[in-house]
C-alpha positions in Angstrom: 7.1 -32.7 -60.0 5.0 -32.5 -56.8 1.3 -31.9 -56.7 1.7 -28.1 -56.0 4.0 -27.6 -58.9 1.6 -29.6 -61.1 -1.3 -27.4 -60.0 0.6 -24.2 -60.6 1.6 -25.5 -64.0 -2.0 -26.3 -64.8 -3.1 -22.8 -63.8 -0.4 -21.2 -65.9 -1.4 -23.2 -68.9 -5.1 -22.2 -68.3 -4.2 -18.5 -68.3 -2.1 -18.9 -71.4 -4.9 -20.7 -73.2 -7.4 -18.0 -72.1 -5.1 -15.3 -73.5 -4.6 -17.1 -76.8 -8.4 -17.6 -77.2 -9.4 -14.1 -76.2 -6.8 -11.9 -77.9 -5.9 -11.0 -81.5 -2.8 -9.0 -82.0 -2.5 -6.4 -84.9 0.8 -4.9 -85.8 0.8 -1.7 -87.8 3.4 -1.9 -90.6 3.3 1.9 -91.2 3.0 3.9 -94.3 5.8 4.8 -96.8 8.4 5.1 -94.1 9.6 8.4 -95.4 11.2 9.3 -92.0 13.4 6.2 -92.4 14.3 6.8 -96.0 16.7 5.7 -97.7 16.5 2.6 -95.6 12.9 2.1 -96.8 13.5 2.6 -100.5 13.2 -1.1 -101.2 11.5 -2.4 -98.0 8.8 -1.5 -95.6 9.6 -0.3 -92.1 9.0 -3.6 -90.3 11.5 -5.3 -92.6 14.4 -2.9 -91.9 17.3 -4.9 -90.4 18.1 -4.4 -86.7 21.0 -5.3 -84.4 22.9 -7.3 -87.0 20.5 -10.3 -87.5 17.0 -9.2 -86.7 14.2 -7.2 -88.4 12.1 -4.5 -86.7 9.1 -6.7 -87.0 10.7 -9.3 -84.8 10.3 -7.1 -81.8 6.5 -6.9 -81.6 6.1 -10.5 -82.9 8.5 -11.8 -80.2 6.7 -9.8 -77.5 3.4 -11.4 -78.6 4.8 -14.9 -78.6 6.5 -14.4 -75.2 3.1 -13.1 -73.9 1.3 -16.3 -75.1 -0.4 -14.4 -77.9 0.0 -16.4 -81.1 -2.7 -15.0 -83.5 -1.0 -12.1 -85.1 -2.0 -9.9 -88.1 0.6 -7.6 -89.7 -0.9 -4.7 -91.7 1.3 -3.3 -94.4 1.1 -1.9 -97.9 4.5 -0.6 -99.2 7.4 -2.7 -100.5 6.3 -5.9 -98.7 8.3 -8.5 -100.6 11.2 -8.8 -98.1 8.8 -8.7 -95.2 6.8 -11.6 -96.6 10.0 -13.6 -97.1 11.2 -12.9 -93.6 7.9 -13.7 -91.8 7.2 -16.8 -93.8 10.7 -18.1 -93.1 10.8 -17.2 -89.4 7.4 -17.9 -88.0 6.0 -21.3 -88.6 3.6 -22.3 -85.8 2.4 -25.7 -84.7 -0.8 -26.3 -86.7 -2.6 -27.8 -83.7 -2.0 -24.6 -81.7 -3.9 -22.3 -84.1 -1.1 -19.7 -84.2 -0.1 -17.6 -87.2 1.4 -14.4 -88.4 -0.7 -13.2 -91.3 0.3 -10.3 -93.5 -2.6 -8.2 -94.7 -1.6 -5.8 -97.4 -3.9 -3.0 -98.6 -6.3 -4.4 -101.2 -9.0 -3.1 -103.5 -12.6 -4.0 -102.5 -16.1 -3.0 -103.6 -16.0 -0.4 -100.8 -12.5 1.0 -101.3 -10.0 1.3 -104.1 -7.2 3.3 -102.4 -4.4 2.8 -99.9 -4.7 2.7 -96.1 -5.2 6.3 -95.1 -3.9 5.9 -91.5 -3.7 3.5 -88.6 -7.4 3.5 -87.8 -8.3 3.2 -91.5 -6.0 0.2 -91.9 -7.7 -1.6 -88.9 -11.2 -0.7 -90.1 -10.6 -2.2 -93.5 -9.4 -5.5 -91.9 -12.1 -6.0 -89.3 -13.8 -8.4 -91.8 -10.7 -10.6 -91.6 -10.5 -10.4 -87.7 -14.1 -11.5 -87.4 -13.2 -15.0 -88.7 -11.4 -15.8 -85.4 -13.1 -15.9 -82.0 -11.8 -13.1 -79.7 -12.9 -10.6 -77.1 -9.9 -8.2 -77.2 -7.7 -6.7 -79.9 -4.1 -5.7 -79.1 -2.9 -3.0 -81.5 0.9 -2.5 -81.7 3.4 -0.4 -83.7 6.0 -2.0 -86.0 8.8 0.4 -85.5 9.6 0.4 -81.7 12.3 -1.4 -79.6 11.1 -2.6 -76.3 10.3 -5.8 -74.3 6.9 -6.1 -72.7 4.7 -8.8 -71.3 1.3 -7.8 -72.8 -0.5 -10.1 -70.3 0.1 -7.4 -67.6 -1.8 -4.8 -69.7 -4.5 -7.3 -70.5 -4.9 -8.3 -66.9 -5.2 -4.6 -65.9 -7.7 -4.0 -68.7 -9.9 -6.8 -67.5 -9.6 -5.9 -63.8 -10.6 -2.2 -64.4 -13.4 -3.1 -66.7 -11.9 -0.8 -69.3 -13.1 -0.3 -72.8 -9.7 0.8 -74.0 -6.3 0.5 -72.3 -3.3 2.6 -73.6 0.2 1.7 -72.6 2.0 4.9 -71.4 5.6 5.7 -70.4 6.7 8.7 -68.2 8.9 11.0 -70.2 10.6 14.3 -69.3 8.3 17.2 -70.3 11.2 18.8 -72.2 11.6 15.8 -74.5 8.0 14.8 -75.5 8.0 16.4 -79.0 6.2 14.2 -81.4 4.5 12.0 -78.8 0.8 11.8 -77.8 0.3 12.9 -74.2 -2.3 12.1 -71.6 -3.5 13.3 -68.2 -4.8 10.6 -65.9 -6.5 10.4 -62.6 -5.2 8.7 -59.5 -6.8 5.5 -60.6 -5.0 5.9 -64.0 -8.3 6.6 -65.9 -7.5 8.9 -68.8 -8.9 12.4 -68.3 -7.4 14.2 -71.3 -5.5 13.2 -74.4 -3.6 15.5 -76.8 -1.8 14.2 -79.9 1.7 15.6 -80.4 1.2 19.0 -78.7 3.7 21.8 -79.3 2.4 24.5 -77.1 4.5 24.6 -73.9 1.4 25.6 -71.9 -0.5 22.5 -73.1 2.4 20.3 -72.2 2.8 21.8 -68.8 -0.9 21.3 -68.2 -0.5 17.6 -69.0 2.5 17.1 -66.7 2.2 14.6 -63.8 1.2 16.1 -60.5 3.4 15.5 -57.4 1.1 12.9 -55.9 0.8 10.8 -59.1 4.5 11.2 -59.8 5.2 9.8 -56.3 2.7 7.0 -56.8 4.4 6.0 -60.0 7.8 6.2 -58.3 9.2 8.8 -60.7 12.8 9.2 -59.5 13.5 12.7 -60.8 12.4 16.2 -59.9 12.1 17.1 -63.5 8.5 17.5 -64.8 7.2 14.3 -66.4 4.4 13.6 -68.9 2.7 10.3 -69.7 3.4 9.5 -73.4 1.3 7.3 -75.6 3.4 4.2 -76.7 1.0 3.3 -79.5 0.1 0.1 -77.7 -3.7 -0.3 -77.3 -6.0 -3.0 -75.8 -9.5 -2.6 -77.2 -12.7 -4.5 -76.4 -13.8 -6.0 -79.6 -17.2 -4.3 -79.7 -15.7 -0.9 -78.7 -13.2 -1.0 -81.5 -15.9 -1.8 -84.1 -18.0 1.1 -82.8 -15.1 3.5 -82.6 -14.4 2.8 -86.3 -17.9 3.4 -87.6 -16.8 6.7 -89.0 -14.3 8.1 -91.5 -11.6 8.8 -88.9 -8.2 7.6 -90.2 -5.8 7.9 -87.2 -6.0 6.4 -83.7 -3.9 9.0 -81.8 -5.1 12.1 -83.6 -8.8 11.2 -83.9 -10.1 7.9 -82.5 -8.7 8.1 -79.0 -9.7 11.7 -78.4 -13.2 11.0 -79.7 -13.7 8.3 -77.0 -12.9 10.6 -74.1 -15.9 10.9 -71.8 -17.8 8.2 -73.8 -15.8 5.1 -72.9 -13.8 3.8 -70.0 -10.1 4.4 -70.9 -7.2 3.6 -68.6 -3.4 4.0 -68.9 -1.1 1.0 -68.3 2.2 2.4 -67.0 5.4 0.9 -68.5 8.7 1.7 -66.9 11.1 -0.4 -69.0 13.2 0.6 -72.0 11.2 1.8 -75.0 12.4 3.6 -78.1 10.5 4.8 -81.2 13.0 4.1 -84.0 11.0 5.6 -86.9 13.6 8.1 -87.9 17.2 7.6 -89.3 18.8 9.2 -86.3 16.7 7.3 -83.7 17.4 4.0 -85.6 21.1 4.8 -85.7 21.4 5.7 -82.0 19.3 2.7 -80.9 21.4 0.3 -82.9 24.8 1.7 -81.7 23.5 1.7 -78.1 23.3 -2.1 -78.4 27.1 -2.3 -78.8 27.7 -0.7 -75.4 29.0 -3.0 -72.6 25.6 -2.6 -70.7 23.1 -1.8 -73.5 19.7 -0.4 -72.5 18.0 -3.2 -74.4 19.2 -6.7 -73.6 19.0 -9.2 -76.5 20.6 -11.8 -74.1 17.5 -12.1 -71.9 16.7 -15.8 -72.1 13.4 -15.4 -70.3 11.9 -13.3 -73.2 13.9 -14.0 -76.3 13.7 -12.2 -79.6 13.0 -14.5 -82.4 14.1 -14.2 -86.0 14.7 -16.2 -89.2 17.4 -18.8 -89.0 19.9 -18.3 -91.8 22.1 -21.5 -91.6 25.3 -19.4 -91.8 28.8 -20.3 -90.6 30.4 -18.7 -87.6 32.0 -15.4 -88.3 35.8 -15.2 -88.9 37.9 -12.3 -87.6 41.6 -12.2 -88.7 44.0 -10.0 -86.8 41.3 -7.4 -85.9 41.3 -4.8 -83.2 37.8 -5.0 -81.7 36.2 -2.6 -79.1 32.4 -2.8 -78.3 31.4 -4.4 -81.5 28.5 -6.7 -82.4 29.3 -9.3 -85.1 26.5 -11.4 -86.6 26.9 -14.8 -88.3 28.7 -15.4 -91.5 31.0 -12.4 -91.4 34.6 -12.2 -92.7 36.5 -9.3 -91.1 40.2 -9.0 -91.8 43.1 -7.1 -90.1 41.1 -3.9 -89.3 40.2 -1.6 -86.5 36.5 -1.8 -85.4 35.0 0.3 -82.6 31.5 0.8 -81.3 29.9 -0.7 -84.4 27.6 -3.4 -85.6 28.3 -5.9 -88.4 25.3 -7.7 -89.8 25.1 -11.1 -91.4 27.6 -11.9 -94.2 29.5 -8.6 -93.6 32.9 -8.4 -95.4 35.6 -6.0 -94.3 38.9 -5.8 -96.2 42.3 -5.4 -94.4 43.6 -2.1 -93.2 40.1 -0.5 -92.7 39.1 1.7 -89.8 35.4 1.5 -88.8 33.8 3.4 -85.8 30.3 4.4 -84.8 28.9 2.5 -87.8 26.0 0.2 -88.5 26.8 -2.3 -91.3 23.8 -4.4 -92.3 25.7 -7.0 -94.2 24.5 -8.9 -97.3 21.7 -11.1 -98.5 24.1 -13.5 -100.2 27.8 -14.5 -100.8 29.3 -13.8 -104.2 30.7 -16.8 -106.0 34.4 -17.0 -107.2 33.2 -16.4 -110.7 31.3 -13.3 -109.7 34.3 -12.0 -107.8 36.5 -12.6 -110.9 34.0 -10.8 -113.1 33.9 -7.8 -110.7 37.7 -7.6 -110.8 37.7 -7.6 -114.6 35.1 -4.8 -114.7 36.7 -2.8 -111.9 33.5 -3.2 -109.8 33.9 -3.5 -106.0 32.8 -6.7 -104.3 29.9 -6.7 -101.9 31.1 -5.4 -98.6 33.8 -2.9 -97.5 37.1 -3.0 -99.4 40.6 -2.7 -98.0 41.9 0.6 -96.6 38.5 2.2 -95.9 37.7 4.8 -93.3 34.0 5.0 -92.0 32.5 7.1 -89.3 28.9 7.8 -88.2 27.4 5.8 -90.9 24.8 3.2 -91.9 25.9 0.8 -94.6 22.8 -0.9 -96.0 22.7 -4.5 -97.4 24.6 -5.5 -100.5 26.5 -2.2 -100.7 29.8 -2.2 -102.5 32.4 0.0 -101.0 35.6 0.3 -103.1 39.1 0.2 -101.6 40.4 3.4 -100.0 36.9 5.0 -99.6 36.5 7.6 -96.8 33.0 8.2 -95.4 32.0 10.5 -92.5 29.0 12.6 -91.7 31.0 15.0 -89.6 30.7 18.6 -90.7 28.5 17.8 -93.7 24.9 19.0 -94.4 22.0 16.7 -94.9 21.6 15.9 -98.6 22.8 13.5 -101.4 26.4 12.9 -102.4 28.2 10.9 -105.1 25.3 11.1 -107.5 22.8 9.8 -104.9 25.0 6.8 -103.9 25.4 8.4 -100.4 22.7 10.2 -98.4 23.2 12.2 -95.2 20.0 12.4 -93.1 19.6 13.5 -89.5 23.3 13.9 -89.4 23.9 10.2 -90.3 25.6 9.1 -93.4 23.7 6.3 -95.2 24.9 4.1 -98.1 21.6 2.8 -99.5 21.0 -0.9 -100.3 22.9 -2.1 -103.3 24.8 1.2 -103.8 28.2 1.1 -105.5 31.0 3.4 -104.4 34.1 3.3 -106.7 37.5 2.9 -105.1 38.8 6.1 -103.6 35.4 7.7 -103.0 35.5 10.5 -100.4 32.5 12.0 -98.7 
């Protein structure tokens, strides 16, 4: 290595060290996750499986690690057992580097006996824990989004502009911003107005980007665009503490609007892929998009990898299968079946003669022993996985589900609701077999 390369390396290490010492990351684990039910019946949102082998929480944690931010707090309160197991098994930092992922669940204190009441309330209650670590900035992230971002760019902009708060924002077509917080910014990207999830078309039109700013941001469409809040915030430490000296419970609905005109707030524009996957339909569509030949989110990017727990599983085995645009995770056994545009999670089992299309199969937490399989057969109970001769369309099969032979499942033409005594749920037009559900042979939905 020549002297110039050594100098650049030293500078890069210095920047990384500065980032690690100045920034704490806080990932919001969300509430009950009702929009993702029944996938959240036995787990919290960050622990929901993604793309065959990952969990939703792996996305923000990996973005932090790739951005040289290694002090990470994860705030959660509902069904946290699987989240604890995953995080403890996946993220073990060098003790000399000072890194950690610490899960902070809601707890009773002398000041509060109830659950987190919202995103701001969750952060407020944990400020006492954050103060134990030296930091100047707090990076607040959502736990149910799919994206890849180098947070150092937002942090550098935050410091360069002298901002008190920086909010990452993405241009969206004005016709498709329902459920998103919107902002109007000046030419210098200072935030002039912020409205949480507006529904009035007149308000949305008022917040749309003007021609000059649209051109400056290189918006490539003539369709009206709005800047949408991504739920990614950089706060100065003192500003965050001051902003939470009140009973406000939500950042987007209360805290951010309350700071307008009082603090310097800027938007950081993000132009990459970003998807909020907090609903069953959004989760389903985002997963299946990964099975496309050129997916919008690339898990194969070696420059910013997505990390997860290593399972020590054997390679998957496919016997006489017809495969078209399919993701197959480790440890699967798939036999003599047709599979198209689908995802098979770890330890998935598929019996012969089955036809699977447009389906997300999460797999299993364990393999059954020969003794368990024999016991299942004696009791007429299906084994874990999908039995022979099954037909599945537009579905999510959660972990450890038992699908009996000859079962036919499709959401097409069916209303949202529960079927087969609650063993099948159709929500947002997607058929879901909940975790551990048992469908007897010949079930038809």
